[in-house]
Structures are given as C-alpha cells and as structure tokens.
C-alpha positions in Angstrom: 181.9 151.3 -97.5 179.7 150.5 -94.7 179.0 154.1 -94.0 178.6 155.2 -97.4 175.7 152.4 -97.6 173.8 153.8 -94.5 173.8 157.1 -95.9 172.4 155.9 -99.1 169.7 153.9 -97.4 168.7 157.2 -95.3 168.5 159.2 -98.3 166.5 156.6 -100.2 163.8 156.1 -97.0 163.3 160.1 -97.1 162.8 160.2 -100.7 160.2 157.7 -100.6 158.2 159.5 -97.4 158.6 162.8 -99.5 156.8 160.8 -102.4 153.9 159.4 -100.2 150.6 159.8 -101.6 149.0 160.3 -98.2 147.6 163.9 -98.0 148.8 166.3 -95.6 146.3 166.9 -92.6 144.2 169.9 -92.6 144.8 172.5 -90.0 142.6 173.0 -87.2 140.0 176.0 -87.0 139.3 175.5 -83.5 138.2 173.3 -80.6 135.4 171.4 -79.1 134.0 169.1 -77.1 131.8 166.4 -77.4 128.3 167.4 -75.9 126.2 163.8 -75.8 126.9 160.9 -73.8 128.3 159.1 -77.1 128.4 160.7 -80.8 128.8 158.8 -84.0 131.2 160.7 -86.5 129.9 160.3 -89.9 132.4 159.8 -93.1 130.5 161.7 -95.4 127.8 164.5 -94.9 124.7 162.3 -95.8 122.9 160.7 -92.6 123.5 157.1 -93.8 127.0 157.4 -94.5 129.5 155.1 -92.9 130.6 155.7 -88.9 134.3 156.9 -88.9 134.5 157.2 -85.4 132.3 157.0 -82.1 133.5 159.6 -79.2 132.0 160.2 -75.6 130.9 163.0 -73.8 134.0 165.4 -73.1 136.6 164.3 -75.6 138.4 166.9 -77.2 138.1 167.6 -80.9 139.8 169.7 -83.4 137.7 171.4 -86.2 138.8 171.2 -89.8 135.9 172.0 -91.6 132.6 173.8 -91.5 129.7 173.9 -94.0 126.7 175.8 -92.2 125.9 173.8 -89.4 127.8 170.5 -90.3 131.4 170.2 -89.0 134.1 167.8 -90.0 136.3 167.1 -86.8 139.1 165.2 -85.8 139.6 163.3 -82.7 143.0 162.8 -80.5 143.6 159.7 -82.5 143.6 161.8 -86.0 140.5 160.4 -87.2 138.0 162.7 -89.1 134.1 162.7 -89.4 131.2 164.8 -89.9 128.6 165.5 -86.9 125.9 168.8 -86.2 127.7 171.6 -84.5 124.9 171.6 -82.1 126.2 168.6 -80.8 129.6 170.2 -79.7 130.4 172.5 -76.9 132.8 175.3 -76.9 135.9 175.5 -74.5 134.2 177.8 -72.7 130.6 175.9 -72.1 132.6 172.5 -71.0 134.5 174.8 -68.6 131.3 176.0 -67.3 129.7 172.4 -67.1 132.4 171.4 -65.1 132.3 174.1 -62.8 128.6 173.7 -62.3 129.2 169.9 -61.5 132.0 170.5 -58.9 129.8 173.4 -57.2 126.5 171.3 -57.4 128.4 168.4 -55.5 128.2 170.4 -52.3 124.7 171.8 -52.8 122.2 170.5 -50.4 119.0 168.4 -51.6 115.4 169.6 -51.6 114.4 165.8 -51.7 115.0 162.6 -53.7 113.0 161.9 -56.7 112.2 158.6 -58.6 112.4 158.9 -62.4 109.4 157.2 -64.1 110.9 156.8 -67.6 114.5 156.9 -69.0 115.6 160.8 -69.1 118.0 162.6 -70.8 120.5 165.3 -68.7 121.2 168.2 -70.4 124.0 170.8 -70.2 121.5 173.7 -70.1 117.5 173.7 -69.3 116.6 173.7 -73.1 115.4 171.0 -75.0 118.1 171.8 -78.0 121.0 171.6 -75.5 123.5 168.8 -75.7 122.6 165.5 -73.8 125.5 164.0 -71.9 124.0 161.1 -70.1 120.8 159.7 -69.6 119.2 158.5 -66.4 117.6 154.8 -66.2 113.9 154.3 -65.2 113.2 154.2 -61.5 116.4 155.6 -60.5 116.7 157.8 -58.1 118.1 161.4 -58.1 118.6 164.5 -55.9 116.9 167.6 -56.7 119.0 171.0 -56.3 117.1 173.6 -58.4 114.2 174.8 -60.4 114.1 176.7 -63.5 111.4 177.9 -65.9 112.4 178.4 -69.5 110.7 178.8 -72.8 110.0 175.5 -74.9 111.5 175.3 -78.3 111.3 173.0 -81.0 113.6 170.1 -80.7 115.7 168.2 -83.5 116.4 164.8 -82.7 118.7 164.3 -86.1 122.1 164.1 -85.4 122.5 165.1 -89.2 120.6 166.8 -91.4 118.5 164.8 -94.2 120.3 164.6 -97.4 118.7 167.7 -99.9 117.7 166.5 -103.2 119.7 168.4 -106.0 117.5 170.7 -108.0 116.8 169.5 -111.2 118.4 171.0 -114.2 116.8 173.4 -116.2 117.2 173.2 -120.1 118.0 176.3 -122.0 115.4 177.3 -124.2 116.0 177.0 -127.8 116.8 179.8 -129.9 113.7 181.5 -131.7 113.8 182.0 -135.3 115.2 185.3 -136.5 112.6 187.6 -137.8 112.6 191.1 -139.5 111.7 193.8 -136.7 108.7 196.1 -137.8 108.6 199.5 -136.2 105.8 201.1 -134.1 102.7 202.5 -136.2 102.8 206.2 -136.4 100.9 208.2 -133.9 97.2 209.2 -134.1 96.4 213.2 -134.7 95.6 214.9 -131.3 91.9 215.2 -130.4 90.5 218.9 -131.2 89.5 221.0 -127.8 85.9 221.2 -126.7 84.0 223.8 -127.4 83.3 224.7 -123.4 86.8 224.2 -122.8 87.5 227.3 -120.7 84.6 226.3 -118.0 86.0 222.8 -117.8 89.3 224.3 -116.7 87.8 226.5 -114.0 88.2 224.9 -110.6 85.3 222.9 -108.7 83.9 224.4 -105.4 85.1 222.2 -102.3 82.4 219.5 -100.9 81.4 220.2 -97.7 83.2 217.9 -95.1 81.2 215.1 -93.8 79.8 214.7 -90.3 82.5 213.0 -88.3 81.4 210.1 -86.4 83.0 208.2 -83.1 85.0 205.6 -84.8 85.3 202.5 -82.3 89.0 201.7 -81.9 90.6 198.4 -83.0 90.4 195.5 -80.9 93.9 194.7 -79.0 95.5 192.0 -80.3 96.1 189.2 -77.5 99.7 188.5 -76.7 100.7 185.3 -77.9 101.2 182.4 -75.0 104.6 181.1 -75.3 104.6 177.5 -74.0 106.9 177.1 -71.0 108.9 173.9 -69.6 109.9 173.2 -66.1 113.1 172.1 -65.6 115.1 170.7 -62.4 118.7 170.3 -61.7 119.6 167.0 -60.3 122.5 165.1 -59.2 122.7 161.0 -59.7 124.3 158.6 -57.4 127.8 158.5 -59.5 127.9 162.7 -58.8 126.9 163.5 -62.4 124.9 166.9 -62.5 122.7 168.1 -65.3 119.2 169.6 -66.1 116.2 167.5 -66.7 112.5 167.9 -67.4 110.6 168.0 -64.3 107.3 166.2 -65.4 108.9 162.7 -65.6 110.0 163.1 -61.9 108.0 162.4 -58.5 109.3 163.2 -55.0 110.1 159.9 -52.9 108.3 160.9 -50.0 106.6 157.5 -48.4 103.2 156.8 -49.8 101.9 157.0 -46.4 102.3 160.7 -46.4 102.4 161.3 -50.1 98.6 160.3 -50.1 97.5 163.6 -48.8 99.2 165.7 -51.6 95.4 166.0 -52.9 96.6 166.1 -56.7 99.5 168.7 -55.9 103.1 168.5 -56.9 105.3 167.8 -54.1 108.4 169.8 -54.8 110.3 169.2 -51.8 110.3 167.3 -48.3 112.3 167.0 -45.2 112.3 164.6 -42.1 111.7 166.6 -38.7 112.8 164.5 -35.7 111.4 160.7 -35.0 108.6 159.2 -33.1 108.8 156.1 -31.5 105.1 154.4 -31.6 105.7 151.0 -29.6 108.9 150.2 -31.6 108.0 151.6 -34.7 109.8 154.6 -35.7 108.2 157.1 -37.5 109.6 160.7 -39.3 107.8 163.9 -38.9 107.8 165.4 -41.9 108.2 168.8 -43.7 106.9 169.2 -47.6 106.1 172.0 -49.9 104.0 171.6 -52.9 102.5 173.6 -55.9 99.3 173.3 -57.5 100.2 173.4 -61.2 103.6 173.7 -62.9 104.9 176.4 -65.3 105.2 179.2 -62.8 108.9 181.0 -61.6 108.7 179.8 -58.3 108.9 176.6 -56.5 105.9 176.1 -54.0 102.3 177.8 -53.2 102.0 175.9 -50.0 104.1 173.9 -47.1 103.0 171.8 -44.3 104.1 169.9 -41.5 102.8 166.3 -40.8 103.5 164.7 -37.3 102.8 161.1 -36.2 100.0 161.1 -34.0 100.7 158.5 -31.3 97.1 158.4 -30.1 95.4 157.7 -33.5 98.6 155.9 -35.2 98.7 158.0 -38.1 99.8 161.1 -39.7 98.5 164.5 -39.1 98.5 168.1 -40.0 100.3 170.1 -37.4 100.5 173.2 -39.2 100.1 174.3 -42.9 100.3 177.8 -45.0 98.6 178.1 -48.4 98.6 180.8 -51.2 102.3 181.6 -50.7 105.0 182.2 -53.3 108.0 180.1 -52.1 111.5 179.7 -53.6 114.3 177.2 -53.0 116.1 176.7 -50.7 114.5 175.2 -47.8 116.5 174.5 -44.4 115.8 172.1 -41.7 117.7 171.7 -38.6 117.2 168.4 -36.6 119.8 169.2 -34.1 119.3 170.3 -30.5 116.5 170.3 -28.1 113.7 170.8 -31.0 114.1 170.8 -34.8 113.8 173.9 -36.7 113.1 175.0 -40.4 112.7 177.8 -42.3 111.6 178.8 -46.0 111.6 181.8 -48.5 108.5 183.3 -49.2 107.4 186.7 -51.1 105.9 189.6 -49.2 103.2 191.7 -50.1 106.1 194.3 -50.9 107.4 192.0 -53.6 110.7 191.4 -51.4 111.7 188.1 -50.6 111.5 186.8 -46.8 113.2 184.0 -45.0 110.7 182.7 -42.2 112.1 180.6 -39.6 109.8 178.3 -37.3 110.6 176.3 -34.2 109.2 172.3 -34.1 108.0 171.7 -30.5 106.2 168.1 -30.5 103.1 169.6 -32.2 103.4 172.9 -32.2 105.1 175.3 -34.8 105.9 178.7 -33.9 107.5 181.3 -36.4 110.6 182.8 -34.3 112.1 185.4 -36.7 111.3 186.9 -40.5 114.4 188.4 -42.2 114.9 190.2 -45.5 116.4 187.4 -47.9 118.7 188.1 -50.7 118.1 186.0 -54.0 121.6 186.7 -55.1 122.9 184.9 -52.4 121.3 181.8 -52.8 123.9 180.2 -54.6 126.4 180.4 -52.0 124.0 179.9 -49.4 123.3 176.4 -51.0 126.9 175.2 -51.2 127.0 174.0 -47.8 127.5 170.3 -47.5 124.2 169.2 -45.5 120.7 170.4 -44.2 122.0 170.4 -41.1 125.0 172.9 -41.3 122.7 175.4 -43.3 120.0 175.2 -40.9 122.5 175.2 -37.9 123.5 178.8 -38.8 120.2 180.2 -39.4 119.0 178.7 -36.0 121.9 179.8 -34.2 121.8 183.3 -35.6 117.9 184.0 -35.1 116.2 181.2 -32.6 116.6 183.2 -29.2 113.5 181.4 -28.5 114.8 178.0 -29.0 118.0 178.8 -27.3 116.0 180.0 -24.0 113.6 176.9 -24.3 116.7 174.8 -24.8 118.3 176.1 -21.4 114.8 175.7 -19.5 115.0 172.1 -20.5 118.3 171.2 -19.4 117.4 172.7 -15.9 114.5 170.9 -15.5 116.4 167.4 -16.2 
C-alpha cells in the first residue's frame, strides 16, 4: 500500500509540473558580454521602464531577441531584460580586450599622467566604443601608446527615446455616385497653309559661334574631418583601456615642466641623479609636441640637467622639428646613462637614434633603421632598463670603451 501511494504522489507531482503556467524560456540566439562597467537591463523597450537587473563588465549574457539595435538578453541567473546592442561585446571582442590587457601589463611606460577630470576607459579609441571603467579625478595612470582617430558623434543614451505612434488616418468617405459622361467629340483638323511646301524645306545650318576659353570650375576643397587624440593607459590596479588625451597631463615635476613653453609633454624619463649639498635632483629627458591632432607622438626632445653652479635646471641638449614615435628607451645602468628615440628621416623611413649621456655632454652613438611592425614586441619588455640595456649592449661601443677607461683609471 505504501508503494502504491508513493507512485500516486509522484504521478500527481508530474502532472502539476506539466500543467504549470510558467512559459518555457526562449532559445538563445547567441552570446555577448557586458561592455560598460555597469549596465542596467530594462523590463520593457521604453527608456523609463523598470530595471530588471544590473550587470557588470565582462558578465556573460545570452541573446534571446533582437529588435533593430535593441536586444533582449538573459543573465546566467535567468533574469531577462532589454539593452542597447552597442553596449555589448562579441566573444571575439571580449577575447581581444583580455589579450590587450594581458599584453599591455608588460608594456613599458612613457611616463605617468595625472587625470584632471573623471575619465571613461574605452575598449577601443572611439567615443562610441563601450566604456568599461572610470578613472577618478587626480588619479595617476601609465601612458603606454597613442593613436589618432576620426571623431564620431557619440550617443550617451543606453536606451532609445520612445517614438510616438503615428496618428491613425481616417478613411475618406465615399463620394456620391454620379453618372459618368464621356469626353466630347474631337474637333475637325485644320486646313494646310498655302505655303506648306516652303515650310517643309530644311533650314540652313547656322554658323558656329566663336569659341571662347571657359574658366574651369574651382575645385571643391576637401572636407576636414575632426580628429581625436587617444592614449592607451594602465591604472594602478592593472586595468588597461583607451582614454581621450585632452584631460591628461604628464606628472613631471613643476620645476621642470615650467620650461614646456605651452607645448604638450608626451613622455619623460629620469637620466641619473645629482647630489647638490644633500639635495638629490634627477636629470630628465622629455618629448613634447606643439599641437595635438598629429599621427606621431612628439616633434621635439630635450635633456635637462641640474646645474651645481647655478642650482637650477638647464638644457643640455635639444632637437626640434622632428617627427618622433613611441617607444622612447632609457638605460640608467653602467658608467653613464643612455637613451634612444625613434624619428623619421628625410627618406620617410623611421630610425632609432641612440645617445650617450656623460655628465653634461650628449653624443649620438648609433643610428639604425627601425621597423614599426616590431614596435609591439619591443614594448613588451618589463622595464625601461631592460629594453634599453639590450639596445645599448648592441650599439654603444663608445660607451663600452669609456666604461673600461673609467675602470682602469680608478
């Protein structure tokens, strides 16, 4: 009897479950990942509809319905809601973003920058790309790369504004039936004129008009497309993303930055130290650019040294009117520091020029052809010192000779 009751209870539960009014969840059309730092999912298509769930950057979602640029998604907990398709990343985009963060964690820094206002981090150097994080005001970030891209209109709305339904057109009332009347008869054809034969003769061709030089139409000037400067940055907690360059300012000390003369500092590096009566001062290398909106990173570089005689910074070396690119390398090991920059030659090719720094004297010790395609691999070195040591060991025979002389005279 007990077994019979158990079977009956099981059958009853199965019947109740099968008769449940809960609809079967829709099938998944694909997968996507959350792009912004936080994203609200709406219960309906309208902008002011209630929030069904809040998801975070990188959360995996299932797409269950698509309407133009709006998609209905389902979280891993089974909660569904609507959002803008532009706020989502494809699996390939999410994998590329993770790879970029992993690779950029080893990129050398071109210097630290201070954020003067809260700044959104984007997955790509574009205003319309998803923003997955925000850098607070006065925070410091490492500048890793630079890119110039066309500016496009940015839409901050996560959900589109609801469109008012079109007014219902009233059907026109049928007109009263009228008796149809046919067209009137055609009038008789006119008689031929008496000189119809002369009129039918062809007219002589007129003499061609004298040709005159026609001025060509002025050429239409090309439409200028506004551009944006972007920097790839790394935060203190290891996040990597693209930000607009305008709110960034390189954090070089003010006693050196005052000599920028209104130019933007794009990178800076210490070049050894000087002890001035117990006060330790750094020598500095920096790169600057007069105006942004250029496909290169700097048009001038300069070396500042601390003068023990005048107790102030003075220029030891400067080059202007160059077309320079990242990365800049510095080596502070050995008998004397060295640095190298990538600049374009008159032939249009890029060259890496290496300089030795001996007290107040700067000497170029090597100039070699540079391959821009190898830039990414070169910038994956852990520190500036490691990157520059390899270059110095390869090209700076002059520095090696002087180092041996110094050791012999000690």
